[in-house]
N, C-alpha and C positions, 0 to 999 in steps of 0.2 A: 684556747686551741693550746694540747699540748705539744712537746717536743715531736715525740711520736706520730702526732695526727697530723704535722706540719712536716716532719720528714716523708709520710707516707701523699700528702699533694704533691710534695717536690718530686716523687718517684713515679708519679703518675703522668706529672707533666713531662718530664724529660724521658722517662723511658728507663732510668738508672731501678737497680734495687733497691727497697728500704734500706738494707742493710748497707750500699755503699752512702746513701745518703747519710743516714745517721752516723756512719764514720766519718765523714766529709765535714757534718753538722758540728761534731764534737771535736775536729781539729780546728774547727774555725774558731768555735768559741774558747777552745784553750788557748789560740795564739792572741786572738783580741782581748782575753783575761789576762796575759803577760802583757802584752804592749800597752795597757792600762796602766797596769802595775807600774811599768816603768816611766812612764808619766806620759807617754805618746798618744797623742788624738787620733781615732779610727775616723773617716771622711767615705761615707759612701753616698755619693752623688745620686740624688734624686730619692734618698731615702733620711739620711740624716748624720750626727756625728755624735761620737761616744765620746768624753771627754772625763776628767776629776774636776771637783769642785772643791772648794776649800772651805770648809762651817768652821767660822770664827768663834772661839772659846766663849761659853756663853755660862750663867747662873742657873740652875734646875734645881727643880724641889721634888723631895720623894714626900709625897701628901700623907702616907701613912705612918712616917716617923717624923713627921713636922722639923725635916732639914734639908739645908740647903748644901747643894754640892756643886763645885765647878767641873765643866764638862769642857776638857781641852780640845785645841784646836785639831781638826782630824782632816780627812779628804773620805770622799764618798764618789761614787760613780754616777754620771750622770747622762743623758741623752737628749737632744734636742733634735727634733723632726725637721725636714727640710721644708723649703715655703710651699714647693710645689704638692708634696706630701700633706701638709695642712690645708691646704686649700683643697685639696681633695675629700676631706672630710666632713 
């Protein structure tokens, strides 16, 4: 499902226009990105948690060049689904 399809379904369920829903989705995603970049977690009860995880430094290989490189420690975004959400799947 794309963002537009998602917005269409929300618009049909709520009665808001698709444009209004898309604007709200864009604003929500922008706020979420900013907060996660700032190191905060986002908890959505019954849905899940958006967090950041730290990947430790590791050695990787470039097979085509037969070369080893060191990938430094870095952060990645992560999502953990709520227990009730997982059970419903």
